[in-house]
C-alpha positions in Angstrom: 98.5 -54.5 -69.9 100.8 -53.9 -66.7 99.4 -51.6 -64.4 102.4 -48.5 -64.7 102.1 -48.4 -60.9 103.2 -51.9 -59.5 103.1 -50.2 -56.0 100.2 -48.5 -54.3 100.4 -44.5 -54.3 100.5 -44.2 -50.1 103.8 -46.2 -50.6 105.1 -43.9 -53.0 104.3 -41.2 -50.8 105.6 -43.3 -48.1 108.9 -43.4 -49.6 109.2 -39.7 -50.8 108.4 -38.4 -47.2 111.5 -40.9 -45.6 113.7 -40.2 -48.5 113.8 -36.3 -48.4 114.9 -36.6 -45.1 111.7 -37.7 -42.5 111.4 -40.3 -40.6 109.2 -42.8 -40.5 107.0 -41.3 -37.4 107.2 -38.1 -40.1 105.6 -39.9 -42.8 103.0 -41.9 -40.9 101.6 -38.3 -39.5 101.8 -37.0 -43.3 99.8 -40.4 -44.3 97.7 -40.7 -41.3 98.5 -44.0 -40.4 101.4 -45.7 -38.1 105.0 -46.2 -38.3 104.4 -49.7 -38.7 102.2 -49.3 -41.5 105.0 -47.3 -43.1 107.5 -49.5 -42.7 105.2 -52.3 -44.3 104.9 -49.7 -47.3 108.6 -49.6 -47.7 109.0 -53.4 -47.5 106.1 -54.4 -49.9 107.4 -52.2 -52.2 110.8 -53.3 -52.0 109.8 -56.8 -52.8 107.4 -55.7 -55.3 110.3 -53.5 -57.7 112.7 -56.1 -56.5 115.2 -53.3 -55.5 116.6 -52.1 -52.1 115.4 -48.3 -51.7 116.6 -47.7 -48.4 119.7 -49.0 -46.0 118.7 -49.9 -42.5 121.3 -48.4 -40.2 121.7 -47.5 -36.8 120.4 -44.2 -37.0 117.4 -45.0 -39.5 116.6 -45.5 -43.3 119.1 -44.2 -45.3 118.5 -44.1 -49.5 120.0 -45.7 -51.5 121.9 -45.0 -54.9 118.8 -46.2 -57.1 116.1 -44.1 -54.7 118.5 -40.9 -54.9 118.3 -41.4 -58.7 114.6 -41.0 -58.9 113.8 -39.3 -56.3 113.4 -35.6 -58.1 111.2 -37.6 -60.6 109.5 -38.8 -57.7 109.3 -35.4 -56.1 108.1 -33.5 -59.4 105.4 -36.2 -59.7 103.9 -35.5 -56.5 103.9 -31.8 -57.1 102.1 -32.1 -60.5 99.6 -34.2 -58.7 99.3 -31.5 -56.2 98.8 -28.6 -58.5 96.0 -30.8 -60.6 94.1 -31.5 -57.1 94.1 -27.4 -57.0 93.4 -26.6 -60.2 90.4 -29.2 -59.9 89.0 -26.8 -56.5 87.3 -24.3 -58.2 84.8 -23.9 -55.6 87.8 -22.5 -53.4 89.1 -20.0 -55.9 88.1 -17.6 -53.6 89.8 -18.6 -50.4 94.1 -17.7 -49.9 95.5 -20.1 -47.7 98.3 -18.6 -46.3 101.0 -20.3 -43.7 103.5 -18.4 -41.4 104.6 -18.5 -37.8 102.1 -17.6 -35.1 104.9 -14.9 -33.9 104.7 -13.0 -37.4 101.1 -13.5 -37.9 100.4 -12.1 -34.6 102.8 -9.1 -34.0 102.6 -7.8 -37.6 100.5 -9.1 -40.2 97.2 -9.3 -38.4 97.3 -5.9 -37.2 97.2 -4.9 -41.3 95.3 -7.7 -42.8 92.0 -5.0 -43.0 93.5 -3.4 -45.5 94.1 -6.0 -47.7 90.6 -7.3 -47.0 89.1 -3.8 -47.7 90.8 -4.0 -50.6 89.7 -7.0 -51.7 86.9 -8.4 -50.1 86.2 -11.3 -53.0 89.1 -13.3 -51.3 88.6 -15.1 -47.6 91.6 -15.5 -46.3 92.7 -18.9 -43.9 95.2 -19.0 -41.7 97.5 -21.9 -40.8 100.1 -20.4 -37.9 103.1 -23.2 -37.4 106.6 -22.8 -37.4 107.1 -26.2 -39.3 108.2 -25.9 -43.0 104.9 -27.3 -45.0 105.4 -29.0 -47.8 103.4 -26.9 -50.2 103.7 -29.1 -53.0 101.1 -30.9 -51.1 97.4 -29.9 -49.1 95.6 -26.6 -50.1 97.9 -24.2 -49.0 98.4 -21.5 -51.3 101.7 -19.3 -50.0 103.7 -19.0 -47.0 105.9 -16.1 -45.1 108.7 -18.1 -43.9 111.7 -16.2 -42.1 115.1 -18.2 -42.6 117.9 -18.2 -45.3 115.7 -19.6 -48.3 116.7 -22.4 -50.5 113.4 -24.7 -49.7 113.3 -27.7 -52.3 110.4 -27.7 -54.6 109.2 -24.4 -53.6 109.9 -20.6 -55.3 111.2 -18.2 -52.7 111.2 -14.7 -53.2 113.1 -12.6 -50.3 110.5 -10.0 -48.6 112.9 -8.2 -46.4 116.2 -9.2 -44.5 116.0 -8.9 -40.6 118.3 -6.8 -38.7 118.1 -7.5 -34.8 118.4 -4.9 -31.4 117.4 -4.9 -28.0 114.2 -3.4 -26.6 112.6 -2.9 -23.5 110.3 -0.7 -21.8 110.7 2.9 -21.4 111.4 2.8 -17.5 114.0 0.0 -17.8 116.1 1.7 -21.0 116.8 4.4 -18.1 118.9 1.9 -16.6 121.4 1.3 -19.8 123.6 3.5 -20.4 126.3 1.0 -21.8 126.1 -2.5 -23.0 128.0 -3.6 -20.2 124.7 -2.5 -18.1 122.7 -5.2 -19.2 124.5 -7.5 -16.5 122.5 -5.5 -14.2 118.7 -6.4 -15.4 117.1 -9.4 -16.5 117.5 -10.5 -20.0 114.6 -12.5 -21.8 115.8 -15.3 -24.0 113.2 -16.9 -26.8 114.6 -20.3 -26.8 113.7 -21.0 -30.0 115.5 -17.9 -31.6 117.7 -18.3 -34.8 120.3 -15.1 -33.5 122.4 -14.9 -30.1 123.5 -12.2 -28.2 126.9 -12.7 -29.1 126.3 -11.8 -33.0 124.8 -8.5 -31.2 127.8 -7.7 -29.1 129.8 -8.4 -31.6 128.3 -5.7 -34.0 128.5 -3.4 -31.0 132.2 -3.8 -30.7 132.4 -5.5 -27.3 135.3 -7.8 -27.1 134.2 -9.1 -23.5 130.4 -9.6 -23.4 129.1 -9.0 -20.0 127.1 -12.1 -18.1 123.3 -12.3 -18.7 120.8 -13.9 -16.7 117.0 -13.6 -16.8 113.9 -15.6 -17.8 113.5 -17.6 -20.8 110.4 -18.5 -22.9 110.0 -21.4 -25.6 107.8 -19.0 -27.8 108.4 -15.3 -29.1 105.4 -13.9 -28.4 105.3 -14.4 -24.5 108.8 -13.2 -24.5 108.0 -10.0 -25.9 105.0 -9.4 -23.8 107.4 -10.0 -20.7 109.5 -7.3 -22.1 106.5 -4.9 -22.8 105.6 -5.3 -19.1 109.1 -4.1 -18.1 110.0 -7.6 -16.8 113.4 -7.2 -18.7 115.4 -6.8 -22.1 114.6 -9.1 -25.2 116.4 -9.4 -28.6 114.0 -9.0 -31.0 113.7 -9.2 -35.0 112.7 -6.0 -36.6 109.5 -6.6 -37.9 108.0 -8.2 -34.6 109.0 -5.6 -32.9 107.7 -3.0 -35.0 104.6 -1.9 -33.8 105.5 -1.4 -29.9 108.1 0.7 -31.1 106.1 2.5 -32.9 103.7 3.1 -29.9 106.0 3.7 -27.7 105.3 0.5 -25.5 109.1 -0.4 -26.2 112.0 1.0 -27.0 116.0 0.6 -28.0 118.3 1.3 -25.6 121.2 1.1 -27.4 121.6 2.3 -31.1 123.4 -0.3 -32.7 121.4 -3.3 -34.8 123.2 -6.4 -35.5 122.8 -7.3 -39.5 122.1 -11.5 -40.1 121.6 -13.9 -42.7 118.0 -14.1 -42.2 114.9 -12.6 -43.7 111.3 -12.9 -44.3 110.6 -14.7 -47.6 107.5 -15.4 -49.6 107.2 -18.9 -50.7 104.8 -20.7 -53.3 105.1 -23.2 -55.8 105.2 -22.1 -59.5 102.1 -22.9 -60.3 100.0 -21.2 -57.5 102.6 -17.9 -58.3 100.2 -17.3 -61.2 97.3 -17.3 -59.5 95.2 -13.8 -59.1 94.8 -14.2 -55.5 98.6 -14.8 -54.5 99.7 -12.5 -57.2 97.4 -9.5 -55.3 98.5 -10.7 -52.0 102.3 -10.9 -53.1 101.7 -7.0 -53.9 99.8 -6.1 -51.1 102.9 -7.5 -48.8 105.2 -5.3 -50.6 103.5 -2.2 -50.4 102.7 -2.8 -46.5 106.7 -3.2 -46.1 107.8 -0.6 -47.9 105.5 2.1 -46.5 106.0 4.3 -44.1 103.5 3.4 -41.7 105.0 -0.5 -41.8 108.3 0.9 -40.3 109.0 1.5 -36.3 109.5 5.1 -35.1 113.4 4.3 -34.5 113.8 3.6 -38.7 115.6 0.7 -38.5 114.9 -1.1 -42.1 117.9 -2.2 -43.8 
């Protein structure tokens, strides 16, 4: 009887990763092999199947029409395999693995976690702090808290809270800021990885000709907001990231204007994991924290 899998499972995984927009190096990292090995997997699979799966272009591999036709089935198959492995791992039933960005974890989530572990001591938390969008269909991650616009393929995403942005600074520096034009007279701290710009806030403030801004830049929002707390400049903050520093007075809002964005925090998991008790309890706890008064900054900017 002929095997239903004429090519190795690792080759199928390599094809699936590259097809969903990854490169040879991305697939190599996920599989724990070299880019050359991934290329060999693809060439051998094409030879055995007698079908070209990728077009070789100057900018990289592009899936052919034949591969695009079967790609949804291929992705669904790997999701089913991951769910099957998760179902077998009964010894890990009490461990909840969560992935989220380091800034959200450090500035909002971690300071509140004692309330979750106190209410559910039977659940052991494990965190994967990364800005990368990890594939929840692969590995043992139960859920993610992501900031973005939603629409992640192969995942169940529920909006937690939309985000507004606004300038924050130390109280001493705020005394020098009477109107938006005064921002030209103080250092402005820039987060190089931010999804929003000062132009959006100036537009919300009705400033047609924004002043020229200058100041230090950071590749990570955590030291950027620490610099603001230390009085080194004005920082454009997401409301959740600044919530606790606003609540205890380390930061203030020099202007009342907050700019809405299309960005939100989302609770992301898979269809099967969403039914697990530990995931449902964590989701409900997040909702309770986000809607409670103690979760809000004193300036009351939730929207």
